[in-house]
C-alpha distance (Angstrom), angle and dihedral (degrees) to the residues before:
residue distance angle dihedral
X1 . . .
X2 3.83 . .
X3 3.75 128.9 .
X4 3.79 94.0 -103.6
X5 3.80 93.5 57.9
X6 3.83 90.8 42.2
X7 3.78 90.7 53.0
X8 3.78 91.3 48.9
X9 3.84 90.8 50.6
X10 3.79 89.7 47.3
X11 3.75 91.6 53.9
X12 3.76 88.0 54.8
X13 3.85 90.0 54.1
X14 3.82 95.9 -107.8
X15 3.83 106.0 165.4
X16 3.83 91.4 -166.4
X17 3.81 88.4 62.3
X18 3.81 88.4 54.5
X19 3.81 89.6 51.4
X20 3.79 89.8 51.8
X21 3.78 91.6 49.5
X22 3.77 90.3 49.3
X23 3.85 91.7 50.3
X24 3.78 92.4 46.1
X25 3.85 99.1 45.7
X26 3.82 109.5 24.2
X27 3.79 95.5 97.8
X28 3.82 92.7 41.3
X29 3.77 91.0 52.6
X30 3.78 91.0 46.4
X31 3.79 87.9 58.0
X32 3.82 91.8 46.5
X33 3.80 90.9 50.8
X34 3.78 94.4 44.7
X35 3.80 90.7 50.2
X36 3.79 91.7 48.9
X37 3.83 93.9 48.6
X38 3.76 98.5 39.6
X39 3.77 127.7 -156.5
X40 3.78 93.5 -32.7
X41 3.78 89.9 70.4
X42 3.80 119.3 103.6
X43 3.77 123.8 -149.7
X44 3.84 88.3 -107.7
X45 3.82 90.7 53.9
X46 3.80 90.6 52.7
X47 3.84 93.0 46.0
X48 3.82 90.3 50.8
X49 3.78 92.1 50.3
X50 3.80 91.1 50.3
X51 3.81 91.4 47.2
X52 3.82 90.6 47.9
X53 3.83 89.8 50.9
X54 3.81 93.4 53.0
X55 3.82 89.5 45.9
X56 3.83 88.8 52.8
X57 3.82 89.5 49.5
X58 3.78 91.3 53.5
X59 3.77 96.1 44.0
X60 3.83 92.7 47.7
X61 3.78 97.5 39.1
X62 3.81 92.3 116.5
X63 3.83 90.1 65.3
X64 3.79 96.0 49.9
X65 3.78 117.7 123.3
X66 3.81 107.3 -145.0
X67 3.82 89.2 -156.9
X68 3.74 91.2 64.7
X69 3.81 120.9 69.2
X70 3.77 121.1 -100.8
X71 3.78 91.4 -145.5
X72 3.79 96.4 66.6
X73 3.81 92.0 41.5
X74 3.81 91.4 51.4
X75 3.83 92.9 44.9
X76 3.81 91.7 52.6
X77 3.83 93.0 48.5
X78 3.82 91.3 46.9
X79 3.79 92.0 48.1
X80 3.81 92.7 49.7
X81 3.85 92.8 45.5
X82 3.81 90.3 49.6
X83 3.79 92.5 50.2
X84 3.79 90.9 46.7
X85 3.77 90.5 49.6
X86 3.81 92.7 51.4
X87 3.84 91.2 47.6
X88 3.80 91.7 51.6
X89 3.81 94.6 50.7
X90 3.76 113.5 77.9
X91 3.82 111.3 -127.6
X92 3.78 113.1 -99.8
X93 3.78 113.1 -114.9
X94 3.74 113.5 -107.7
X95 3.75 118.9 -126.0
X96 3.84 111.8 -116.4
X97 3.81 90.9 -106.7
X98 3.79 92.7 55.2
X99 3.78 91.7 45.6
X100 3.82 90.5 55.6
X101 3.80 92.7 -118.7
X102 3.80 101.2 112.5
X103 3.78 99.0 14.3
X104 3.75 93.5 70.7
X105 3.80 97.2 -121.0
X106 3.73 115.7 143.6
X107 3.78 123.8 -134.8
X108 3.84 87.7 -105.5
X109 3.86 90.6 55.1
X110 3.81 90.8 47.3
X111 3.78 90.6 49.6
X112 3.81 90.5 48.4
X113 3.85 90.9 49.5
X114 3.79 91.2 50.6
X115 3.81 92.8 47.3
X116 3.80 89.4 50.9
X117 3.82 91.7 49.4
X118 3.82 91.4 48.9
X119 3.80 91.6 48.7
X120 3.77 91.2 48.0
X121 3.86 91.0 49.8
X122 3.83 90.2 51.7
X123 3.78 91.1 47.3
X124 3.84 90.7 52.1
X125 3.81 89.6 49.1
X126 3.81 89.6 53.1
X127 3.85 92.6 56.6
X128 3.80 113.3 108.1
X129 3.81 119.2 -109.9
X130 2.97 129.6 -59.4
X131 3.81 91.7 19.3
X132 3.84 93.0 63.6
X133 3.83 91.1 53.9
X134 3.76 92.2 43.1
X135 3.87 93.9 52.5
X136 3.81 93.8 40.3
X137 3.75 96.0 48.2
X138 3.87 95.1 41.7
X139 3.79 99.8 43.3
X140 3.81 105.3 23.6
X141 3.80 102.3 30.7
X142 3.85 93.3 31.1
X143 3.76 94.7 -137.3
X144 3.83 120.9 163.5
X145 3.77 114.0 -93.4
X146 3.81 91.0 -131.0
X147 3.81 90.8 58.0
X148 3.79 93.7 45.9
X149 3.80 92.7 47.9
X150 3.83 91.0 50.0
X151 3.83 91.9 49.7
X152 3.81 91.9 48.6
X153 3.80 94.4 45.5
X154 3.81 93.2 -114.1
X155 3.82 132.4 128.6
X156 3.78 115.5 -116.0
X157 3.82 92.1 -111.9
X158 3.83 89.8 50.3
X159 3.80 90.4 49.6
X160 3.81 90.7 49.3
X161 3.81 90.3 51.0
X162 3.79 92.2 48.4
X163 3.81 90.3 49.6
X164 3.74 90.4 52.5
X165 3.82 93.3 49.6
X166 3.79 90.4 44.8
X167 3.84 90.7 53.7
X168 3.80 90.0 51.0
X169 3.82 90.4 49.3
X170 3.82 91.8 49.0
X171 3.78 90.0 50.5
X172 3.84 90.3 51.6
X173 3.82 90.8 50.3
X174 3.81 92.6 49.3
X175 3.83 93.0 46.2
X176 3.78 90.9 49.9
X177 3.80 89.4 49.2
X178 3.84 89.9 51.2
X179 3.77 92.3 -116.5
X180 3.84 97.1 114.5
X181 3.79 130.3 35.7
X182 3.78 97.5 -145.0
X183 3.80 95.6 -123.4
X184 3.82 97.9 108.0
X185 3.78 117.9 81.0
């Protein structure tokens, strides 16, 4: 069913249409929220933003325009909710080691570390689906591989294989970008 029909059904108060929208866009909105909140976001933060987005869709369904896509509307709401959530949360204080004060890292080393982390995040985002979700959920959100594989409709061995290929692809991207030297395994 396309977005136009789903929007029409939502306007009529059809809860099954909401379930279909949730099934179709939950992982996409998780990515949008995670990208908007950055590495400080927890899996719980992302889930709450996605839930808030679907709640906003349901509560504002009367104002939906079936001619406009649901995807862009949902993405905009998720992005705004994520940003609002990050603004509302006070930043956690960094331990001295993380701040580079006691750990001996110089401002240049800290900048280099942050640039590498940012390049890695962009490289992960550039992976094709479901590899991007697999890497993000396994390494950033620290979910169990068995749970991720189940959600993505993969066997655990297939998920392990995809993770291995994704790591190799990320390494290639970072080497081409001059951010890794290719000597580490």
